[in-house]
C-alpha positions in Angstrom: -42.3 -32.5 135.1 -42.0 -35.1 138.2 -38.8 -36.1 136.7 -37.5 -32.8 136.1 -37.9 -32.1 139.9 -36.6 -35.4 140.8 -33.5 -34.6 139.1 -33.3 -31.4 140.4 -33.4 -32.0 143.9 -29.6 -33.2 144.6 -28.7 -30.2 143.4 -30.8 -27.7 145.9 -30.6 -29.5 149.2 -30.4 -26.6 151.2 -33.9 -25.8 150.3 -35.5 -28.9 151.1 -36.3 -27.6 154.5 -40.5 -26.8 154.2 -39.8 -23.5 155.7 -38.3 -22.1 152.2 -40.0 -20.6 149.3 -38.3 -23.0 147.0 -40.0 -25.8 148.6 -43.2 -24.0 148.8 -43.0 -23.5 144.8 -41.7 -27.2 144.0 -44.5 -28.3 146.4 -47.0 -26.7 144.5 -45.7 -27.5 141.3 -45.0 -31.3 142.0 -49.0 -31.5 143.2 -50.2 -30.2 140.0 -48.3 -32.7 138.3 -49.7 -35.4 140.3 -53.1 -34.2 139.8 -52.8 -33.9 136.0 -51.3 -37.5 135.6 -53.0 -41.1 135.2 -52.4 -41.6 139.1 -55.9 -40.7 139.5 -57.2 -43.8 137.7 -58.8 -46.8 139.7 -58.3 -48.8 136.5 -54.5 -48.6 135.0 -53.1 -45.6 137.2 -49.7 -44.7 136.5 -47.2 -42.0 136.3 -43.6 -41.5 134.6 -41.0 -41.1 137.0 -37.9 -40.1 134.4 -35.0 -42.4 135.7 -37.1 -44.8 137.6 -39.6 -45.3 134.5 -42.9 -45.8 134.5 -44.2 -46.4 137.9 -47.9 -48.5 138.2 -49.9 -47.5 141.2 -53.9 -47.6 140.8 -55.7 -45.0 142.5 -56.9 -46.0 146.3 -58.2 -44.0 149.1 -56.8 -45.1 152.3 -59.4 -42.6 154.4 -58.6 -39.1 154.6 -55.4 -40.1 152.4 -55.2 -41.5 149.0 -52.6 -42.9 147.0 -52.0 -39.5 145.2 -50.7 -38.3 148.9 -47.7 -40.9 148.4 -46.1 -38.5 145.7 -45.8 -35.2 147.9 -42.7 -33.5 147.4 -40.9 -35.1 151.1 -41.8 -38.0 148.9 -39.7 -37.0 145.8 -37.1 -35.9 148.3 -36.4 -39.5 149.1 -36.7 -41.1 145.9 -34.3 -38.5 144.4 -32.0 -39.6 147.2 -32.3 -43.4 146.5 -31.8 -42.6 142.8 -28.7 -40.5 143.8 -27.5 -43.1 145.7 -28.4 -46.5 144.0 -25.0 -47.6 143.5 -24.0 -47.2 146.8 -26.4 -49.6 148.6 -27.3 -53.2 147.6 -29.6 -54.5 150.0 -32.2 -52.6 151.7 -35.3 -52.7 154.2 -38.7 -50.9 153.7 -40.1 -50.8 157.1 -43.6 -49.5 157.1 -44.1 -50.3 153.4 -47.6 -49.5 153.1 -48.6 -50.3 149.5 -45.1 -51.0 148.4 -44.4 -47.5 146.4 -41.1 -47.2 148.2 -39.9 -50.8 147.9 -40.7 -50.5 144.1 -38.6 -47.5 143.6 -35.9 -49.1 145.8 -36.0 -52.1 143.4 -35.6 -50.1 140.2 -32.2 -48.9 141.9 -31.1 -52.3 141.4 -31.5 -53.0 145.3 -32.7 -56.0 147.1 -35.6 -55.3 149.2 -37.3 -56.5 152.1 -40.4 -54.8 153.1 -42.1 -55.2 156.1 -45.9 -54.4 156.1 -48.3 -55.8 159.3 -51.6 -54.8 157.9 -52.9 -57.7 155.6 -55.1 -55.4 153.7 -52.0 -53.0 152.7 -49.6 -56.4 152.2 -52.4 -57.5 149.5 -52.3 -54.5 147.7 -48.4 -54.2 148.1 -48.2 -57.8 146.2 -50.7 -56.4 143.4 -48.6 -53.6 143.1 -45.2 -55.3 142.7 -46.9 -57.6 140.3 -48.0 -54.7 138.0 -44.5 -53.2 138.1 -43.1 -56.5 137.2 -40.8 -56.4 140.6 -39.4 -59.4 141.4 -36.8 -58.1 143.8 -38.9 -57.4 146.8 -39.3 -59.9 149.4 -42.4 -59.1 151.7 -42.6 -59.9 155.2 -46.3 -59.7 157.1 -45.1 -58.5 160.1 -44.2 -55.3 162.1 -40.9 -54.5 163.5 -40.0 -53.2 167.3 -37.0 -53.7 169.6 -37.7 -57.5 169.9 -39.6 -60.3 168.2 -43.2 -61.7 169.3 -46.8 -60.9 168.9 -48.2 -57.2 169.9 -51.4 -55.4 169.2 -52.0 -53.3 166.0 -54.5 -50.6 165.6 -55.8 -50.0 161.9 -56.9 -46.4 161.9 -59.9 -46.3 159.3 -60.3 -43.0 158.7 -56.3 -43.2 157.6 -55.2 -46.6 157.5 -51.5 -45.0 156.6 -51.2 -44.1 160.1 -51.9 -47.7 161.6 -49.6 -48.6 164.1 -48.8 -50.7 167.1 -50.5 -50.1 170.2 -49.0 -47.9 172.4 -46.9 -46.1 169.7 -49.5 -43.4 169.3 -50.9 -41.8 172.8 -54.4 -40.9 171.3 -55.2 -42.7 168.1 -58.6 -41.1 166.5 -61.6 -42.1 165.0 -62.8 -45.5 164.2 -60.2 -48.3 165.1 -59.8 -52.0 164.4 -57.8 -54.0 166.6 -56.0 -57.4 165.6 -52.5 -59.4 166.6 -49.6 -59.0 164.2 -46.3 -60.8 164.1 -43.5 -58.6 165.0 -39.8 -58.7 164.3 -36.8 -57.3 165.8 -34.6 -54.7 164.4 -31.5 -56.2 165.4 -31.2 -58.7 162.4 -32.7 -56.4 160.1 -30.0 -53.6 160.6 -27.1 -56.5 160.2 -28.5 -57.6 157.1 -29.0 -54.8 155.1 -27.2 -51.5 154.2 -29.9 -49.2 154.1 -33.5 -48.7 155.8 -36.1 -46.8 155.2 -38.5 -46.5 158.3 -41.9 -45.3 158.7 -43.1 -46.7 161.8 -45.9 -44.5 162.8 -44.4 -43.7 166.3 -42.6 -47.0 166.9 -39.5 -45.2 165.9 -38.0 -44.3 169.0 -38.2 -47.8 170.5 -36.7 -49.5 167.5 -33.7 -46.8 167.0 -33.1 -47.2 170.8 -32.9 -50.7 170.7 -29.9 -50.6 168.2 -25.9 -50.3 169.1 -23.0 -48.7 167.4 -22.5 -52.1 165.3 -25.8 -51.8 164.0 -25.0 -48.4 162.2 -21.2 -49.6 161.3 -22.5 -50.4 157.8 -25.9 -49.2 157.6 -27.8 -46.1 156.9 -31.6 -45.2 157.7 -34.0 -42.9 156.4 -36.7 -42.2 159.1 -39.8 -40.1 160.0 -39.8 -38.6 163.0 -43.2 -38.7 165.0 -43.4 -36.4 168.3 -40.9 -34.3 170.2 -40.3 -36.9 172.8 -39.1 -39.5 169.9 -37.0 -37.0 168.6 -35.6 -36.0 171.8 -34.9 -39.9 173.1 -33.4 -40.5 169.4 -30.9 -37.7 169.1 -29.7 -38.8 172.9 -29.3 -42.3 171.9 -27.3 -41.3 168.5 -25.2 -38.9 170.2 -24.3 -41.8 173.2 -23.4 -43.8 170.0 -21.3 -41.4 168.3 -23.4 -41.7 165.1 -24.9 -38.8 163.1 -28.2 -37.2 162.2 -28.8 -35.1 159.0 -32.3 -33.5 159.1 -34.4 -32.1 156.3 -35.6 -29.4 158.6 -31.8 -28.1 158.3 -31.7 -28.6 154.5 -29.8 -31.7 155.5 -27.3 -30.3 157.6 -25.6 -32.2 160.9 -28.2 -32.0 163.7 -26.2 -30.5 166.7 -29.1 -29.9 169.2 -32.6 -30.8 170.1 -33.9 -27.7 167.7 -32.6 -29.3 164.8 -34.4 -32.6 165.0 -37.7 -33.0 162.9 -40.4 -33.5 165.7 -43.1 -34.6 163.1 -43.7 -35.5 159.4 -44.4 -31.8 159.1 -40.6 -31.2 159.4 -39.6 -33.7 157.0 -37.2 -36.6 157.2 -34.2 -37.6 159.3 -31.2 -39.2 157.7 -28.8 -41.6 160.1 -25.3 -42.4 159.5 -22.1 -43.3 161.3 -20.7 -41.7 158.2 -19.2 -38.0 158.4 -21.6 -36.6 155.7 -25.0 -37.2 153.8 -24.6 -38.4 150.1 -26.4 -36.1 147.8 -23.2 -35.3 145.6 -21.0 -37.6 143.6 -18.1 -37.1 145.6 -19.8 -37.3 149.1 
């Protein structure tokens, strides 16, 4: 069933907004398929993702979130975009790589992938998952990404380690926290060395995107999660100043014309950024 959902998504892009009835139906069906899969197994957990093939991902709890949550409908939409554009991109970056699922699927598209994950626990699990899936085209950097290189404090959120972040990226981190220094790389060299970026930087997206200029977007597209209304407003203003376009899942992937069209949290889906005039869901885009 997951393969059928992924293959159908490019034909119903106007229904990708979370507010549509089609989204609600597909979300339910996808959730049931994930629960019925072997992904709930801590040993030998796997699922069939159609064109991507068999994906090995042993079950793991990460606080309130677990590995089953990594296959939500919003993620399946991104996976579908990857496969649809497997011949468009060649070298990509996975910023906020977590356990490596996106990196694995990017590699299945034939892309070379630079994965960035600062949490040493997640980085270790990412390496294991790459090995389980026989992936050799992913290079892991145990680093965070921001506007400039250096060393910054990292906040591990024990109640949901997928929400861990650089200190200051979130105003009120909740629950039990661990803090430690991590290496940080600049977005500048990353943008200039790849043609596609997937970014889930947990609140750091504003700082990162505001550090880019028009040159960075000349040959590079990005799929990004936006965490707050403040970040959304700042990002849109910066992109407008550069003449770079944004296309929002919230709008069924139409071009963002004003602040209302921007996703203001993960609950409103992803944002696609490109210097091109359209987003690539169909063969003739």
